[in-house]
C-alpha positions in Angstrom: 0.3 -0.3 -0.1 1.3 3.8 -1.0 0.9 6.8 1.4 0.1 9.3 -0.3 0.3 13.0 1.6 -1.9 15.6 -0.5 -0.8 19.4 -1.0 -2.6 21.3 -2.9 -4.4 24.6 -2.7 -8.1 24.2 -3.9 -10.3 22.5 -2.2 -12.3 20.9 -4.8 -9.2 19.9 -6.1 -7.8 18.4 -3.6 -11.3 16.2 -3.4 -11.3 15.1 -6.3 -6.9 13.7 -6.4 -8.9 12.5 -2.7 -11.9 10.8 -4.8 -9.5 9.6 -7.7 -7.1 7.9 -5.8 -9.1 6.3 -2.9 -10.9 4.6 -6.1 -8.0 3.1 -7.6 -6.4 -0.5 -5.2 -2.8 0.2 -3.7 -3.3 4.0 -3.0 -3.7 5.2 0.3 -4.5 9.0 1.3 -2.9 9.6 4.5 -3.3 13.4 4.9 -4.0 16.2 3.4 -2.4 19.8 3.5 -3.7 23.8 1.8 -0.6 25.2 2.0 3.5 24.2 2.3 3.7 24.9 5.7 0.9 22.3 7.2 1.9 19.5 4.4 4.9 20.1 5.7 3.7 19.5 8.8 1.4 16.4 8.4 4.4 14.5 5.7 6.8 15.0 8.8 4.2 13.0 11.1 2.8 10.4 9.3 6.5 9.9 6.7 4.5 9.0 3.8 5.0 6.9 0.5 4.5 10.2 -1.6 3.9 13.8 -1.1 1.8 15.3 -4.1 2.8 19.2 -4.5 0.8 21.6 -6.0 3.6 23.8 -7.7 1.5 26.8 -8.9 0.2 27.0 -4.1 0.4 31.2 -4.1 2.2 30.9 -0.7 5.3 28.4 -2.8 8.6 29.1 -3.7 9.5 25.8 -5.5 13.0 25.4 -4.6 12.7 25.8 -1.5 10.1 24.1 -0.5 11.4 20.6 -2.3 14.4 21.6 -0.4 12.6 21.5 2.8 10.9 18.2 2.1 13.6 16.9 0.9 15.8 17.7 4.2 12.5 17.2 6.6 11.3 14.0 4.6 13.6 12.5 3.1 12.5 8.8 2.6 9.2 10.6 1.3 9.5 10.6 -2.4 8.1 14.5 -3.5 5.4 14.3 -7.2 5.5 18.1 -7.9 1.8 18.2 -9.6 1.3 21.5 -12.2 -0.6 22.9 -14.6 2.5 23.7 -17.1 4.6 20.9 -16.5 6.7 20.9 -19.6 7.7 25.0 -18.1 9.2 22.9 -14.9 10.8 19.9 -15.8 14.1 21.6 -15.7 14.0 22.8 -12.1 12.5 20.6 -10.7 15.0 17.5 -11.9 17.5 20.2 -11.0 16.0 20.1 -7.1 15.3 16.5 -6.6 12.0 16.0 -7.1 10.5 13.1 -9.9 9.4 14.7 -13.1 6.7 17.1 -12.9 3.0 15.4 -14.1 0.4 17.3 -15.0 -2.7 18.5 -13.6 -4.7 19.3 -17.1 -6.1 16.3 -18.6 -7.5 14.3 -16.0 -5.2 11.7 -13.3 -4.2 9.3 -16.0 -0.4 10.6 -15.9 -0.6 11.1 -12.3 -1.7 7.8 -11.5 0.6 6.1 -14.2 3.8 7.9 -12.1 1.9 6.2 -8.6 2.0 2.7 -10.3 5.0 2.8 -10.9 6.3 4.5 -7.1 4.2 1.5 -6.1 5.6 -0.8 -9.0 9.6 0.4 -7.1 8.5 -0.2 -3.6 7.5 -3.6 -4.3 
């Protein structure tokens, strides 16, 4: 079972992500946060396998946020979700997260990335 913490600002998007993930076998959303600070505290406490981080959050400086998660929750994989994955690719790779996953066009890319992470853990 792959444990996930969602760090996504819009409540409606966070709910949709949670519902989509709950419908998948092998995935368990263990926490949700609408701010980076709360998400970091949750991840530190819950130590999930994966943190889904919304790159467009208004309280985010993405490189600093990625570094904070790497330092405080090194055992969690950080998966950056974004409306513009092509724009973030080099910055996100440089800062140690895996390839950004787009929010547009459904959740197939996100689910595929999570399935791949689950396989790596098995």
